[in-house]
Biotite code that builds the C-alpha atoms (Angstrom):
import biotite.structure as struc

atoms = struc.array([
    struc.Atom([90.304, 138.006, 134.979], chain_id="A", res_id=1, res_name="MET", atom_name="CA", element="C"),
    struc.Atom([88.579, 139.028, 138.205], chain_id="A", res_id=2, res_name="SER", atom_name="CA", element="C"),
    struc.Atom([87.346, 137.326, 141.360], chain_id="A", res_id=3, res_name="VAL", atom_name="CA", element="C"),
    struc.Atom([84.904, 140.064, 142.370], chain_id="A", res_id=4, res_name="SER", atom_name="CA", element="C"),
    struc.Atom([82.957, 140.084, 140.166], chain_id="A", res_id=5, res_name="PRO", atom_name="CA", element="C"),
    struc.Atom([83.946, 136.587, 139.057], chain_id="A", res_id=6, res_name="LEU", atom_name="CA", element="C"),
    struc.Atom([84.938, 136.938, 135.403], chain_id="A", res_id=7, res_name="LEU", atom_name="CA", element="C"),
    struc.Atom([86.512, 134.174, 133.324], chain_id="A", res_id=8, res_name="VAL", atom_name="CA", element="C"),
    struc.Atom([87.996, 134.829, 129.885], chain_id="A", res_id=9, res_name="ALA", atom_name="CA", element="C"),
    struc.Atom([87.288, 131.952, 127.485], chain_id="A", res_id=10, res_name="CYS", atom_name="CA", element="C"),
    struc.Atom([89.479, 131.837, 124.402], chain_id="A", res_id=11, res_name="TYR", atom_name="CA", element="C"),
    struc.Atom([88.680, 130.115, 121.120], chain_id="A", res_id=12, res_name="THR", atom_name="CA", element="C"),
    struc.Atom([91.495, 129.261, 118.698], chain_id="A", res_id=13, res_name="ASP", atom_name="CA", element="C"),
    struc.Atom([89.085, 128.850, 115.794], chain_id="A", res_id=14, res_name="ASP", atom_name="CA", element="C"),
    struc.Atom([87.753, 132.390, 116.112], chain_id="A", res_id=15, res_name="MET", atom_name="CA", element="C"),
    struc.Atom([90.811, 133.929, 117.786], chain_id="A", res_id=16, res_name="ASP", atom_name="CA", element="C"),
    struc.Atom([88.493, 135.630, 120.247], chain_id="A", res_id=17, res_name="ALA", atom_name="CA", element="C"),
    struc.Atom([87.548, 135.923, 123.899], chain_id="A", res_id=18, res_name="ILE", atom_name="CA", element="C"),
    struc.Atom([84.110, 135.453, 125.415], chain_id="A", res_id=19, res_name="ALA", atom_name="CA", element="C"),
    struc.Atom([83.949, 136.809, 128.952], chain_id="A", res_id=20, res_name="MET", atom_name="CA", element="C"),
    struc.Atom([81.823, 134.787, 131.367], chain_id="A", res_id=21, res_name="LEU", atom_name="CA", element="C"),
    struc.Atom([80.414, 136.051, 134.658], chain_id="A", res_id=22, res_name="HIS", atom_name="CA", element="C"),
    struc.Atom([79.716, 133.557, 137.466], chain_id="A", res_id=23, res_name="PHE", atom_name="CA", element="C"),
    struc.Atom([78.472, 133.881, 141.037], chain_id="A", res_id=24, res_name="PRO", atom_name="CA", element="C"),
    struc.Atom([81.425, 134.571, 143.320], chain_id="A", res_id=25, res_name="GLU", atom_name="CA", element="C"),
    struc.Atom([80.441, 131.584, 145.499], chain_id="A", res_id=26, res_name="GLU", atom_name="CA", element="C"),
    struc.Atom([81.328, 129.300, 142.590], chain_id="A", res_id=27, res_name="LEU", atom_name="CA", element="C"),
    struc.Atom([84.875, 130.643, 142.557], chain_id="A", res_id=28, res_name="GLY", atom_name="CA", element="C"),
    struc.Atom([85.190, 130.083, 146.296], chain_id="A", res_id=29, res_name="TYR", atom_name="CA", element="C"),
    struc.Atom([83.825, 126.552, 145.981], chain_id="A", res_id=30, res_name="LYS", atom_name="CA", element="C"),
    struc.Atom([86.386, 125.603, 143.328], chain_id="A", res_id=31, res_name="PHE", atom_name="CA", element="C"),
    struc.Atom([89.262, 127.616, 144.778], chain_id="A", res_id=32, res_name="GLY", atom_name="CA", element="C"),
    struc.Atom([89.575, 129.871, 141.745], chain_id="A", res_id=33, res_name="TRP", atom_name="CA", element="C"),
    struc.Atom([92.036, 132.690, 142.237], chain_id="A", res_id=34, res_name="THR", atom_name="CA", element="C"),
    struc.Atom([93.152, 135.524, 140.003], chain_id="A", res_id=35, res_name="LEU", atom_name="CA", element="C"),
    struc.Atom([95.260, 134.081, 137.188], chain_id="A", res_id=36, res_name="GLY", atom_name="CA", element="C"),
    struc.Atom([93.921, 130.533, 137.599], chain_id="A", res_id=37, res_name="ARG", atom_name="CA", element="C"),
    struc.Atom([94.171, 128.611, 134.339], chain_id="A", res_id=38, res_name="LYS", atom_name="CA", element="C"),
    struc.Atom([91.049, 126.765, 133.223], chain_id="A", res_id=39, res_name="LEU", atom_name="CA", element="C"),
    struc.Atom([90.288, 124.571, 130.231], chain_id="A", res_id=40, res_name="ILE", atom_name="CA", element="C"),
    struc.Atom([87.468, 125.586, 127.906], chain_id="A", res_id=41, res_name="VAL", atom_name="CA", element="C"),
    struc.Atom([85.521, 123.229, 125.690], chain_id="A", res_id=42, res_name="THR", atom_name="CA", element="C"),
    struc.Atom([84.239, 125.105, 122.675], chain_id="A", res_id=43, res_name="ALA", atom_name="CA", element="C"),
    struc.Atom([80.827, 124.661, 121.150], chain_id="A", res_id=44, res_name="ALA", atom_name="CA", element="C"),
    struc.Atom([80.229, 126.364, 117.818], chain_id="A", res_id=45, res_name="TYR", atom_name="CA", element="C"),
    struc.Atom([77.154, 127.023, 115.755], chain_id="A", res_id=46, res_name="ASN", atom_name="CA", element="C"),
    struc.Atom([76.597, 128.307, 112.254], chain_id="A", res_id=47, res_name="ASN", atom_name="CA", element="C"),
    struc.Atom([73.051, 127.100, 111.719], chain_id="A", res_id=48, res_name="LEU", atom_name="CA", element="C"),
    struc.Atom([70.120, 129.383, 112.445], chain_id="A", res_id=49, res_name="PHE", atom_name="CA", element="C"),
    struc.Atom([72.206, 131.687, 114.599], chain_id="A", res_id=50, res_name="MET", atom_name="CA", element="C"),
    struc.Atom([73.317, 135.274, 114.285], chain_id="A", res_id=51, res_name="LYS", atom_name="CA", element="C"),
    struc.Atom([76.981, 136.042, 114.760], chain_id="A", res_id=52, res_name="ALA", atom_name="CA", element="C"),
    struc.Atom([77.917, 136.852, 118.342], chain_id="A", res_id=53, res_name="ASN", atom_name="CA", element="C"),
    struc.Atom([78.180, 140.620, 118.763], chain_id="A", res_id=54, res_name="LYS", atom_name="CA", element="C"),
    struc.Atom([80.489, 140.438, 121.758], chain_id="A", res_id=55, res_name="ASP", atom_name="CA", element="C"),
    struc.Atom([83.368, 138.688, 119.986], chain_id="A", res_id=56, res_name="LEU", atom_name="CA", element="C"),
    struc.Atom([86.267, 140.703, 118.626], chain_id="A", res_id=57, res_name="ASP", atom_name="CA", element="C"),
    struc.Atom([87.815, 138.127, 116.318], chain_id="A", res_id=58, res_name="CYS", atom_name="CA", element="C"),
    struc.Atom([91.539, 138.408, 115.791], chain_id="A", res_id=59, res_name="GLY", atom_name="CA", element="C"),
    struc.Atom([93.693, 137.856, 112.713], chain_id="A", res_id=60, res_name="PRO", atom_name="CA", element="C"),
    struc.Atom([93.861, 134.092, 113.319], chain_id="A", res_id=61, res_name="ARG", atom_name="CA", element="C"),
    struc.Atom([90.076, 133.694, 112.931], chain_id="A", res_id=62, res_name="ASN", atom_name="CA", element="C"),
    struc.Atom([89.419, 130.676, 110.689], chain_id="A", res_id=63, res_name="SER", atom_name="CA", element="C"),
    struc.Atom([86.133, 132.163, 109.469], chain_id="A", res_id=64, res_name="GLY", atom_name="CA", element="C"),
    struc.Atom([84.384, 128.788, 109.877], chain_id="A", res_id=65, res_name="LYS", atom_name="CA", element="C"),
    struc.Atom([82.096, 129.827, 112.728], chain_id="A", res_id=66, res_name="PHE", atom_name="CA", element="C"),
    struc.Atom([79.941, 132.774, 113.716], chain_id="A", res_id=67, res_name="LYS", atom_name="CA", element="C"),
    struc.Atom([78.701, 131.750, 117.176], chain_id="A", res_id=68, res_name="ALA", atom_name="CA", element="C"),
    struc.Atom([80.800, 130.497, 120.092], chain_id="A", res_id=69, res_name="TYR", atom_name="CA", element="C"),
    struc.Atom([79.546, 128.912, 123.303], chain_id="A", res_id=70, res_name="GLY", atom_name="CA", element="C"),
    struc.Atom([82.357, 128.288, 125.799], chain_id="A", res_id=71, res_name="PRO", atom_name="CA", element="C"),
    struc.Atom([81.999, 125.613, 128.469], chain_id="A", res_id=72, res_name="ILE", atom_name="CA", element="C"),
    struc.Atom([84.457, 125.513, 131.401], chain_id="A", res_id=73, res_name="ILE", atom_name="CA", element="C"),
    struc.Atom([85.629, 121.892, 131.493], chain_id="A", res_id=74, res_name="ALA", atom_name="CA", element="C"),
    struc.Atom([86.864, 122.289, 135.078], chain_id="A", res_id=75, res_name="ASP", atom_name="CA", element="C"),
    struc.Atom([83.216, 122.591, 136.184], chain_id="A", res_id=76, res_name="LEU", atom_name="CA", element="C"),
    struc.Atom([82.062, 119.346, 134.590], chain_id="A", res_id=77, res_name="TYR", atom_name="CA", element="C"),
    struc.Atom([84.701, 116.739, 135.309], chain_id="A", res_id=78, res_name="THR", atom_name="CA", element="C"),
    struc.Atom([86.451, 115.361, 138.320], chain_id="A", res_id=79, res_name="ASP", atom_name="CA", element="C"),
    struc.Atom([89.353, 114.125, 136.178], chain_id="A", res_id=80, res_name="ASN", atom_name="CA", element="C"),
    struc.Atom([91.641, 116.858, 137.483], chain_id="A", res_id=81, res_name="THR", atom_name="CA", element="C"),
    struc.Atom([94.763, 114.921, 136.514], chain_id="A", res_id=82, res_name="GLU", atom_name="CA", element="C"),
    struc.Atom([93.825, 115.064, 132.817], chain_id="A", res_id=83, res_name="ARG", atom_name="CA", element="C"),
    struc.Atom([92.882, 118.748, 133.034], chain_id="A", res_id=84, res_name="LEU", atom_name="CA", element="C"),
    struc.Atom([96.181, 119.625, 134.697], chain_id="A", res_id=85, res_name="GLU", atom_name="CA", element="C"),
    struc.Atom([98.078, 117.655, 132.027], chain_id="A", res_id=86, res_name="ARG", atom_name="CA", element="C"),
    struc.Atom([96.209, 119.585, 129.295], chain_id="A", res_id=87, res_name="LYS", atom_name="CA", element="C"),
    struc.Atom([97.034, 122.886, 130.991], chain_id="A", res_id=88, res_name="LYS", atom_name="CA", element="C"),
    struc.Atom([100.739, 121.994, 131.081], chain_id="A", res_id=89, res_name="ARG", atom_name="CA", element="C"),
    struc.Atom([100.637, 121.212, 127.323], chain_id="A", res_id=90, res_name="GLU", atom_name="CA", element="C"),
    struc.Atom([99.655, 124.795, 126.528], chain_id="A", res_id=91, res_name="ILE", atom_name="CA", element="C"),
    struc.Atom([102.782, 126.935, 126.084], chain_id="A", res_id=92, res_name="PRO", atom_name="CA", element="C"),
    struc.Atom([103.213, 129.895, 128.424], chain_id="A", res_id=93, res_name="GLN", atom_name="CA", element="C"),
    struc.Atom([103.222, 132.185, 125.357], chain_id="A", res_id=94, res_name="GLU", atom_name="CA", element="C"),
    struc.Atom([99.686, 131.058, 124.538], chain_id="A", res_id=95, res_name="LYS", atom_name="CA", element="C"),
    struc.Atom([98.467, 131.760, 128.086], chain_id="A", res_id=96, res_name="TRP", atom_name="CA", element="C"),
    struc.Atom([100.056, 135.239, 127.841], chain_id="A", res_id=97, res_name="ALA", atom_name="CA", element="C"),
    struc.Atom([98.389, 135.840, 124.456], chain_id="A", res_id=98, res_name="TYR", atom_name="CA", element="C"),
    struc.Atom([94.996, 134.885, 125.878], chain_id="A", res_id=99, res_name="VAL", atom_name="CA", element="C"),
    struc.Atom([95.492, 137.178, 128.867], chain_id="A", res_id=100, res_name="GLU", atom_name="CA", element="C"),
    struc.Atom([96.400, 140.101, 126.588], chain_id="A", res_id=101, res_name="SER", atom_name="CA", element="C"),
    struc.Atom([93.313, 139.433, 124.454], chain_id="A", res_id=102, res_name="MET", atom_name="CA", element="C"),
    struc.Atom([91.184, 139.276, 127.612], chain_id="A", res_id=103, res_name="ALA", atom_name="CA", element="C"),
    struc.Atom([92.527, 142.632, 128.809], chain_id="A", res_id=104, res_name="ARG", atom_name="CA", element="C"),
    struc.Atom([91.756, 144.102, 125.388], chain_id="A", res_id=105, res_name="GLN", atom_name="CA", element="C"),
    struc.Atom([88.246, 142.628, 125.562], chain_id="A", res_id=106, res_name="TYR", atom_name="CA", element="C"),
    struc.Atom([87.693, 144.261, 128.944], chain_id="A", res_id=107, res_name="MET", atom_name="CA", element="C"),
    struc.Atom([88.879, 147.607, 127.551], chain_id="A", res_id=108, res_name="ALA", atom_name="CA", element="C"),
    struc.Atom([86.593, 147.289, 124.506], chain_id="A", res_id=109, res_name="ASN", atom_name="CA", element="C"),
    struc.Atom([83.579, 145.994, 126.489], chain_id="A", res_id=110, res_name="HIS", atom_name="CA", element="C"),
    struc.Atom([83.826, 147.494, 130.004], chain_id="A", res_id=111, res_name="PRO", atom_name="CA", element="C"),
    struc.Atom([81.392, 145.992, 132.490], chain_id="A", res_id=112, res_name="GLY", atom_name="CA", element="C"),
    struc.Atom([80.120, 143.436, 129.964], chain_id="A", res_id=113, res_name="MET", atom_name="CA", element="C"),
    struc.Atom([80.086, 139.642, 130.182], chain_id="A", res_id=114, res_name="ALA", atom_name="CA", element="C"),
    struc.Atom([77.951, 136.616, 129.403], chain_id="A", res_id=115, res_name="ARG", atom_name="CA", element="C"),
    struc.Atom([76.020, 134.766, 132.072], chain_id="A", res_id=116, res_name="ASN", atom_name="CA", element="C"),
    struc.Atom([78.329, 131.826, 132.796], chain_id="A", res_id=117, res_name="GLY", atom_name="CA", element="C"),
    struc.Atom([75.351, 129.779, 134.010], chain_id="A", res_id=118, res_name="LEU", atom_name="CA", element="C"),
    struc.Atom([73.092, 130.752, 131.124], chain_id="A", res_id=119, res_name="GLY", atom_name="CA", element="C"),
    struc.Atom([72.668, 129.980, 127.443], chain_id="A", res_id=120, res_name="TYR", atom_name="CA", element="C"),
    struc.Atom([76.243, 129.537, 126.125], chain_id="A", res_id=121, res_name="PRO", atom_name="CA", element="C"),
    struc.Atom([75.720, 131.433, 122.840], chain_id="A", res_id=122, res_name="TYR", atom_name="CA", element="C"),
    struc.Atom([74.109, 134.518, 124.389], chain_id="A", res_id=123, res_name="ALA", atom_name="CA", element="C"),
    struc.Atom([75.931, 137.790, 123.816], chain_id="A", res_id=124, res_name="ASP", atom_name="CA", element="C"),
    struc.Atom([77.445, 139.766, 126.659], chain_id="A", res_id=125, res_name="ALA", atom_name="CA", element="C"),
    struc.Atom([75.286, 142.107, 128.687], chain_id="A", res_id=126, res_name="GLU", atom_name="CA", element="C"),
    struc.Atom([76.024, 144.543, 131.511], chain_id="A", res_id=127, res_name="PRO", atom_name="CA", element="C"),
    struc.Atom([77.257, 142.560, 134.510], chain_id="A", res_id=128, res_name="ILE", atom_name="CA", element="C"),
    struc.Atom([74.832, 144.314, 136.844], chain_id="A", res_id=129, res_name="GLU", atom_name="CA", element="C"),
    struc.Atom([71.914, 143.045, 134.709], chain_id="A", res_id=130, res_name="ASP", atom_name="CA", element="C"),
    struc.Atom([72.929, 139.374, 134.920], chain_id="A", res_id=131, res_name="ILE", atom_name="CA", element="C"),
    struc.Atom([70.616, 137.334, 137.107], chain_id="A", res_id=132, res_name="LYS", atom_name="CA", element="C"),
    struc.Atom([71.591, 133.801, 138.060], chain_id="A", res_id=133, res_name="PHE", atom_name="CA", element="C"),
    struc.Atom([68.901, 131.134, 138.133], chain_id="A", res_id=134, res_name="ASN", atom_name="CA", element="C"),
    struc.Atom([68.061, 130.566, 141.827], chain_id="A", res_id=135, res_name="PRO", atom_name="CA", element="C"),
    struc.Atom([67.314, 126.886, 141.096], chain_id="A", res_id=136, res_name="ARG", atom_name="CA", element="C"),
    struc.Atom([70.997, 126.277, 140.385], chain_id="A", res_id=137, res_name="ILE", atom_name="CA", element="C"),
    struc.Atom([72.595, 125.152, 143.636], chain_id="A", res_id=138, res_name="LYS", atom_name="CA", element="C"),
    struc.Atom([76.278, 125.826, 144.160], chain_id="A", res_id=139, res_name="LEU", atom_name="CA", element="C"),
    struc.Atom([76.792, 123.597, 147.174], chain_id="A", res_id=140, res_name="ASP", atom_name="CA", element="C"),
])
């Protein structure tokens, strides 16, 4: 959704919601991420011992099965780019457009808020300027 600051909208079908992740800009440069770049998200869910995420605005397609969502950007954890690109092509353009519209709505509802993309995946969004990245995580 933005390259500076680096913001990635992560959609979940099961909750019909967006979680916005903030990453160091260097990570985007390293992976060649540009505005509008499509990424694949692996969803982790939790219902046990967790409060519902406060930063999720669930849509009408919410299954109601889950209350906490921890998105993981698959593009960061695999070198099987051929499979990722095939998965991206399988997603209809209408779905990508729906996700983008939800992400824009999220940004309007939660201005300046995102989750730490390198932090605990279930953590709620916080002001972007308050996010501190762990200096032990090397991006090179």
